[in-house]
KEVO-536894 format. One record per residue (C-alpha): y, x, z. Coordinates in Angstrom, 3 decimals. Layout:
residues N
v=Y u=X w=Z
...
end
This chain:
residues 388
v=9.446 u=-8.231 w=-8.080
v=9.259 u=-9.418 w=-11.730
v=7.927 u=-6.100 w=-13.093
v=6.287 u=-3.687 w=-10.481
v=7.743 u=-0.277 w=-10.529
v=5.804 u=2.832 w=-9.379
v=2.220 u=3.278 w=-8.354
v=0.562 u=0.248 w=-6.669
v=-0.382 u=0.826 w=-3.064
v=-3.931 u=-0.529 w=-2.826
v=-4.289 u=-0.626 w=0.958
v=-7.077 u=-3.208 w=1.294
v=-10.295 u=-2.024 w=2.852
v=-12.076 u=-1.787 w=-0.520
v=-12.206 u=-1.521 w=-3.319
v=-10.274 u=1.662 w=-2.548
v=-8.224 u=3.918 w=-4.816
v=-10.419 u=5.725 w=-7.257
v=-9.533 u=9.474 w=-7.588
v=-8.523 u=10.915 w=-10.935
v=-11.587 u=13.317 w=-10.818
v=-13.868 u=10.296 w=-10.473
v=-12.084 u=8.364 w=-13.247
v=-12.408 u=11.246 w=-15.619
v=-16.075 u=11.671 w=-14.841
v=-16.802 u=8.056 w=-15.587
v=-14.973 u=8.242 w=-18.872
v=-17.637 u=10.677 w=-20.303
v=-19.691 u=9.202 w=-23.280
v=-22.606 u=7.082 w=-22.212
v=-25.898 u=8.899 w=-22.600
v=-29.505 u=7.962 w=-23.123
v=-30.874 u=6.698 w=-19.836
v=-34.322 u=7.785 w=-20.880
v=-33.400 u=11.306 w=-21.950
v=-33.452 u=14.722 w=-20.138
v=-29.839 u=14.902 w=-19.523
v=-29.959 u=11.658 w=-17.598
v=-33.050 u=12.767 w=-15.642
v=-30.915 u=15.803 w=-14.465
v=-28.116 u=13.555 w=-13.441
v=-30.555 u=11.242 w=-11.462
v=-32.107 u=14.249 w=-9.570
v=-28.757 u=15.629 w=-8.728
v=-27.310 u=12.344 w=-7.510
v=-30.354 u=11.365 w=-5.420
v=-30.320 u=14.671 w=-3.637
v=-26.524 u=14.856 w=-3.069
v=-26.236 u=11.350 w=-1.702
v=-28.671 u=11.913 w=1.134
v=-26.382 u=14.001 w=3.440
v=-23.801 u=11.116 w=3.345
v=-26.310 u=8.794 w=4.823
v=-27.520 u=11.486 w=7.187
v=-30.965 u=11.340 w=5.825
v=-33.641 u=13.508 w=4.250
v=-35.476 u=10.467 w=2.988
v=-35.290 u=8.302 w=-0.132
v=-32.110 u=6.416 w=-1.070
v=-32.489 u=3.507 w=-3.510
v=-29.636 u=2.822 w=-5.922
v=-29.127 u=-0.491 w=-7.638
v=-26.556 u=-1.692 w=-10.129
v=-25.245 u=-4.313 w=-7.625
v=-22.655 u=-5.123 w=-5.046
v=-23.185 u=-4.552 w=-1.341
v=-24.445 u=-8.217 w=-1.171
v=-27.390 u=-7.239 w=-3.416
v=-28.193 u=-4.304 w=-1.107
v=-28.270 u=-6.685 w=1.894
v=-30.849 u=-8.804 w=0.098
v=-32.865 u=-5.792 w=-0.828
v=-33.078 u=-4.680 w=2.713
v=-34.291 u=-8.114 w=3.877
v=-36.828 u=-8.906 w=1.163
v=-38.537 u=-5.448 w=1.220
v=-39.234 u=-5.497 w=4.938
v=-39.699 u=-9.131 w=5.990
v=-41.774 u=-12.115 w=5.399
v=-40.982 u=-15.974 w=5.391
v=-40.473 u=-17.230 w=8.888
v=-39.975 u=-13.938 w=10.522
v=-37.375 u=-13.800 w=13.398
v=-34.481 u=-11.413 w=13.119
v=-31.826 u=-10.644 w=15.825
v=-28.350 u=-10.555 w=14.378
v=-24.719 u=-10.562 w=15.984
v=-21.566 u=-12.403 w=15.147
v=-19.186 u=-9.436 w=14.894
v=-17.197 u=-10.822 w=12.024
v=-17.082 u=-12.553 w=8.677
v=-19.552 u=-10.295 w=6.970
v=-22.038 u=-10.498 w=9.744
v=-21.802 u=-14.307 w=9.241
v=-22.414 u=-13.995 w=5.473
v=-25.528 u=-11.734 w=6.055
v=-26.941 u=-14.308 w=8.536
v=-26.399 u=-17.114 w=5.932
v=-28.241 u=-15.060 w=3.369
v=-31.183 u=-14.360 w=5.747
v=-31.508 u=-18.078 w=6.472
v=-31.504 u=-18.919 w=2.788
v=-34.340 u=-16.484 w=2.303
v=-36.390 u=-18.367 w=4.862
v=-35.898 u=-16.065 w=7.941
v=-35.249 u=-17.325 w=11.494
v=-32.067 u=-15.771 w=12.747
v=-31.385 u=-15.377 w=16.494
v=-27.562 u=-15.083 w=16.077
v=-25.712 u=-13.863 w=19.109
v=-22.185 u=-15.418 w=19.107
v=-19.109 u=-13.179 w=19.420
v=-15.435 u=-13.179 w=19.520
v=-14.835 u=-11.029 w=16.463
v=-13.021 u=-8.408 w=18.654
v=-16.143 u=-6.504 w=19.794
v=-18.980 u=-4.932 w=18.162
v=-22.691 u=-5.295 w=18.806
v=-23.361 u=-5.069 w=22.609
v=-26.253 u=-2.672 w=23.246
v=-26.897 u=-4.337 w=26.584
v=-27.456 u=-7.735 w=24.834
v=-29.866 u=-5.959 w=22.328
v=-31.824 u=-4.586 w=25.300
v=-31.835 u=-8.010 w=27.074
v=-32.999 u=-9.948 w=23.925
v=-35.715 u=-7.431 w=23.071
v=-36.993 u=-7.214 w=26.636
v=-37.412 u=-10.922 w=26.595
v=-39.417 u=-10.825 w=23.501
v=-42.825 u=-9.714 w=24.857
v=-44.695 u=-11.169 w=21.910
v=-42.660 u=-9.045 w=19.605
v=-41.753 u=-12.021 w=17.385
v=-38.455 u=-10.323 w=16.456
v=-39.237 u=-8.200 w=13.377
v=-35.691 u=-6.763 w=12.796
v=-32.455 u=-6.176 w=14.388
v=-29.447 u=-6.579 w=11.936
v=-26.129 u=-4.912 w=12.712
v=-22.898 u=-4.360 w=10.844
v=-21.799 u=-0.867 w=11.611
v=-18.148 u=-1.335 w=10.532
v=-16.972 u=-4.888 w=10.309
v=-14.632 u=-4.905 w=7.302
v=-13.034 u=-8.250 w=8.449
v=-12.021 u=-7.097 w=11.997
v=-11.785 u=-3.325 w=12.119
v=-14.508 u=-3.043 w=14.733
v=-17.156 u=-0.252 w=14.632
v=-20.389 u=-0.929 w=16.439
v=-22.095 u=1.815 w=18.437
v=-25.320 u=2.102 w=16.473
v=-26.692 u=5.063 w=18.421
v=-26.422 u=3.007 w=21.604
v=-28.156 u=-0.002 w=19.824
v=-30.951 u=2.399 w=18.918
v=-31.328 u=3.575 w=22.417
v=-31.419 u=0.044 w=23.732
v=-34.279 u=-0.729 w=21.297
v=-36.116 u=2.435 w=22.365
v=-35.685 u=1.693 w=26.039
v=-37.125 u=-1.903 w=25.401
v=-40.134 u=-0.162 w=23.565
v=-39.723 u=-2.791 w=20.816
v=-41.173 u=-2.217 w=17.406
v=-38.443 u=-4.123 w=15.497
v=-36.860 u=-2.573 w=12.460
v=-33.181 u=-1.627 w=12.633
v=-31.188 u=-2.586 w=9.575
v=-27.550 u=-1.495 w=9.418
v=-24.735 u=-2.466 w=7.080
v=-22.481 u=0.604 w=6.371
v=-20.683 u=-0.965 w=3.481
v=-17.229 u=-0.102 w=4.701
v=-18.169 u=2.918 w=6.793
v=-20.363 u=5.216 w=4.589
v=-18.352 u=8.288 w=3.518
v=-15.555 u=7.432 w=6.055
v=-17.224 u=7.127 w=9.502
v=-19.716 u=9.473 w=11.040
v=-23.152 u=8.050 w=10.433
v=-26.618 u=9.424 w=11.046
v=-29.545 u=7.253 w=9.402
v=-32.361 u=9.777 w=10.650
v=-30.831 u=10.757 w=13.952
v=-30.159 u=7.212 w=15.054
v=-33.596 u=5.934 w=13.960
v=-32.254 u=3.433 w=11.370
v=-34.861 u=1.958 w=9.092
v=-32.634 u=0.512 w=6.332
v=-29.057 u=1.572 w=5.754
v=-27.062 u=-0.709 w=3.324
v=-24.073 u=0.397 w=1.517
v=-22.072 u=0.204 w=-1.721
v=-19.812 u=2.229 w=-4.032
v=-16.342 u=0.825 w=-3.773
v=-15.213 u=2.054 w=-0.302
v=-15.664 u=5.456 w=1.235
v=-17.487 u=6.650 w=-1.893
v=-14.247 u=6.172 w=-3.917
v=-15.836 u=4.441 w=-6.854
v=-15.272 u=1.095 w=-8.551
v=-17.613 u=-1.797 w=-7.427
v=-21.118 u=-1.807 w=-8.973
v=-23.544 u=0.354 w=-7.084
v=-25.651 u=-0.802 w=-4.035
v=-27.616 u=1.456 w=-1.869
v=-30.596 u=1.328 w=0.554
v=-31.529 u=4.500 w=2.506
v=-35.004 u=3.779 w=3.711
v=-37.172 u=5.104 w=6.545
v=-41.018 u=5.720 w=6.393
v=-41.348 u=2.722 w=8.838
v=-39.498 u=0.570 w=6.491
v=-41.695 u=1.672 w=3.565
v=-44.753 u=0.794 w=5.583
v=-43.257 u=-2.560 w=6.530
v=-42.747 u=-3.156 w=2.742
v=-46.461 u=-2.932 w=2.202
v=-46.972 u=-6.231 w=4.130
v=-43.643 u=-7.939 w=3.541
v=-44.101 u=-11.314 w=2.072
v=-40.636 u=-12.340 w=0.855
v=-40.486 u=-12.713 w=-2.843
v=-38.915 u=-9.718 w=-4.717
v=-38.736 u=-8.544 w=-8.166
v=-35.461 u=-6.956 w=-9.258
v=-34.913 u=-5.844 w=-5.584
v=-38.340 u=-4.248 w=-5.134
v=-37.946 u=-0.663 w=-3.898
v=-41.337 u=0.515 w=-5.319
v=-40.492 u=0.436 w=-8.999
v=-37.229 u=2.184 w=-8.448
v=-38.723 u=4.915 w=-6.284
v=-41.618 u=5.451 w=-8.833
v=-39.150 u=5.775 w=-11.672
v=-36.835 u=7.997 w=-9.641
v=-39.625 u=10.558 w=-9.290
v=-39.448 u=11.156 w=-12.993
v=-35.683 u=11.111 w=-12.965
v=-35.192 u=7.532 w=-14.239
v=-34.705 u=4.024 w=-13.089
v=-37.006 u=0.970 w=-13.701
v=-34.265 u=-1.061 w=-15.261
v=-30.942 u=-0.121 w=-17.054
v=-28.812 u=1.972 w=-14.612
v=-25.066 u=1.867 w=-14.356
v=-24.905 u=5.221 w=-16.156
v=-21.184 u=5.934 w=-16.065
v=-20.915 u=4.852 w=-12.393
v=-23.636 u=7.549 w=-11.727
v=-21.346 u=10.019 w=-13.382
v=-18.541 u=8.995 w=-11.047
v=-20.831 u=9.010 w=-7.989
v=-21.838 u=12.553 w=-8.710
v=-18.158 u=13.703 w=-8.803
v=-17.273 u=11.695 w=-5.692
v=-20.163 u=13.378 w=-3.816
v=-18.840 u=16.650 w=-4.976
v=-15.472 u=15.759 w=-3.567
v=-16.950 u=14.892 w=-0.225
v=-18.858 u=18.117 w=-0.093
v=-15.818 u=20.150 w=-1.165
v=-13.961 u=18.753 w=1.851
v=-16.840 u=18.761 w=4.186
v=-18.085 u=15.635 w=5.824
v=-16.970 u=16.644 w=9.272
v=-13.451 u=17.058 w=7.941
v=-13.715 u=13.739 w=5.999
v=-14.666 u=11.908 w=9.178
v=-11.779 u=13.675 w=11.142
v=-9.365 u=12.698 w=8.554
v=-10.252 u=9.023 w=8.841
v=-10.205 u=9.199 w=12.598
v=-6.645 u=10.557 w=12.552
v=-5.308 u=8.020 w=10.135
v=-6.862 u=5.296 w=12.223
v=-5.191 u=6.683 w=15.320
v=-1.778 u=7.044 w=13.625
v=-2.017 u=3.484 w=12.431
v=-2.833 u=2.157 w=15.900
v=0.141 u=4.205 w=17.296
v=2.388 u=2.365 w=14.817
v=0.990 u=-1.009 w=15.730
v=1.529 u=-0.473 w=19.401
v=5.033 u=0.786 w=18.771
v=5.809 u=-2.525 w=16.907
v=4.652 u=-4.384 w=19.949
v=1.649 u=-5.837 w=18.105
v=-1.984 u=-6.022 w=18.852
v=-5.123 u=-4.830 w=16.856
v=-7.852 u=-7.285 w=16.482
v=-10.320 u=-4.758 w=17.950
v=-9.996 u=-4.905 w=21.682
v=-12.549 u=-2.183 w=22.753
v=-11.051 u=1.330 w=22.687
v=-14.531 u=2.698 w=21.832
v=-14.880 u=0.607 w=18.779
v=-11.764 u=1.134 w=16.699
v=-12.568 u=1.513 w=13.030
v=-11.671 u=4.836 w=11.385
v=-11.652 u=3.057 w=8.047
v=-9.303 u=0.079 w=8.498
v=-7.053 u=-1.610 w=11.135
v=-6.767 u=-5.400 w=11.537
v=-3.268 u=-6.370 w=12.879
v=-2.968 u=-9.590 w=14.849
v=0.305 u=-11.427 w=14.313
v=2.002 u=-13.450 w=17.070
v=1.435 u=-17.263 w=17.071
v=3.777 u=-19.025 w=14.540
v=3.531 u=-16.253 w=12.018
v=1.482 u=-16.477 w=8.912
v=-0.186 u=-13.155 w=8.047
v=-0.748 u=-14.239 w=4.382
v=2.925 u=-14.821 w=3.895
v=3.622 u=-11.320 w=5.161
v=1.103 u=-10.021 w=2.768
v=2.564 u=-11.912 w=-0.104
v=6.052 u=-10.716 w=0.702
v=4.944 u=-7.116 w=0.855
v=3.013 u=-7.415 w=-2.473
v=6.047 u=-8.704 w=-4.301
v=8.743 u=-6.520 w=-2.679
v=6.899 u=-3.335 w=-2.411
v=3.968 u=-3.544 w=-4.823
v=1.426 u=-3.025 w=-2.048
v=-1.702 u=-4.950 w=-1.396
v=-2.934 u=-5.451 w=2.142
v=-6.308 u=-7.072 w=3.182
v=-6.373 u=-10.770 w=4.022
v=-7.735 u=-12.247 w=7.187
v=-11.263 u=-13.787 w=6.520
v=-13.079 u=-16.598 w=8.073
v=-11.765 u=-17.726 w=11.389
v=-9.054 u=-15.124 w=11.420
v=-7.588 u=-16.242 w=8.056
v=-3.754 u=-16.303 w=8.340
v=-3.875 u=-14.632 w=11.789
v=-4.418 u=-11.035 w=10.765
v=-3.743 u=-8.660 w=7.868
v=-5.798 u=-5.599 w=7.380
v=-4.567 u=-2.108 w=6.572
v=-7.138 u=0.013 w=4.815
v=-6.968 u=3.763 w=5.434
v=-10.168 u=4.956 w=3.867
v=-11.406 u=6.855 w=0.834
v=-9.035 u=9.033 w=-1.266
v=-6.114 u=8.907 w=1.133
v=-3.814 u=11.488 w=2.917
v=-1.042 u=11.643 w=5.429
v=1.786 u=10.918 w=3.065
v=-0.120 u=7.895 w=1.677
v=-0.363 u=6.473 w=5.180
v=3.294 u=7.113 w=5.989
v=4.229 u=5.161 w=2.800
v=1.858 u=2.442 w=3.686
v=3.117 u=2.025 w=7.200
v=6.765 u=2.103 w=5.996
v=6.028 u=-0.813 w=3.724
v=4.332 u=-2.697 w=6.389
v=7.238 u=-2.135 w=8.806
v=9.738 u=-3.264 w=6.276
v=7.685 u=-6.278 w=5.384
v=7.231 u=-7.463 w=8.897
v=10.992 u=-7.197 w=9.496
v=11.779 u=-9.128 w=6.337
v=9.228 u=-11.804 w=7.144
v=10.932 u=-12.277 w=10.563
v=8.060 u=-11.155 w=12.633
v=9.511 u=-9.802 w=15.921
v=8.724 u=-6.180 w=16.152
v=10.067 u=-3.217 w=17.914
v=11.474 u=-0.231 w=15.882
v=9.819 u=3.094 w=15.669
v=6.280 u=2.317 w=14.385
v=6.495 u=4.693 w=11.430
v=7.996 u=7.505 w=13.616
v=5.214 u=7.101 w=16.182
v=2.560 u=7.383 w=13.469
v=4.283 u=10.446 w=12.114
v=4.284 u=11.979 w=15.631
v=0.482 u=11.536 w=15.671
v=0.006 u=13.084 w=12.307
v=2.198 u=16.022 w=13.102
v=0.562 u=16.706 w=16.367
v=-2.860 u=17.048 w=14.537
end
């Protein structure tokens, strides 16, 4: 397609489509970030964001990507040489491990096949074997954006409690927050990590840490170097309605509007909508005769679906064809599944008709690329949507 016609279908698992309401909010004139109007904005945003995390505690906001929020979680709670327990659930779990090692942490990395989430039984086994309590934190990716697998964090917490182990629980919700049911306080999470450009329906640029009292206490003794990422100056400034460094003012305008949209719909309905779209997408994949990368029925992501292609077919070529023919972007396979899968994002500002159009484009693209599929994937997805 020499000149794309019509709206672009951005069906990657983030950044997601930004709603008009949010775009308009961000287009407001920039205001004085030391003035009373900004202090009011800060107070409103910091209060409204807490229910999305499922917490009544503090949420620290940085002008950053999710990668920065990863680093903030580590450097505020741990010291050089500390051991952490982490799990190879996908590409982003691997990247988080690499960051931890660069920061001087010792990572016990449990290998995985990228088709399953964190195994709570392995958590229990590893912690039970750590009688000296050398492991200071368990790091888990809630929703692996590279694989479409959602780990069962509540069960991970139960395993930690049954082992009576004092390790902190650090959880990446970068592609799940605002799309997948998540409960920071109820599940006993110590640091929840997230960012703006996925379920929160914003452009990239904001990183988040929701922080427990236990994590704040750990921060008093943590020895990893930190300056920009230090929670304490941010929290101190937040008490007065400000930030310790220049904030991303217009993104905060957008965040306020996005949080209003989530509240207008109601978080239970938001989570149900994502669950439904995930189920409809999987119904289409099954009808095509293809597999999802996730192989545990308990762990299918409500936010995205990774589709595994048969041997001999290049997922990147399918994506390229779909982009040029239908003006639709799908997520690439990452790391060791590059070229083997493509990812359909169905999160954020998204409805039934958007999903139907997305799956129609995927079905046509698969056929044109010569991937052997059965007919009826779109119809099967529509059946699921109509039944709801």
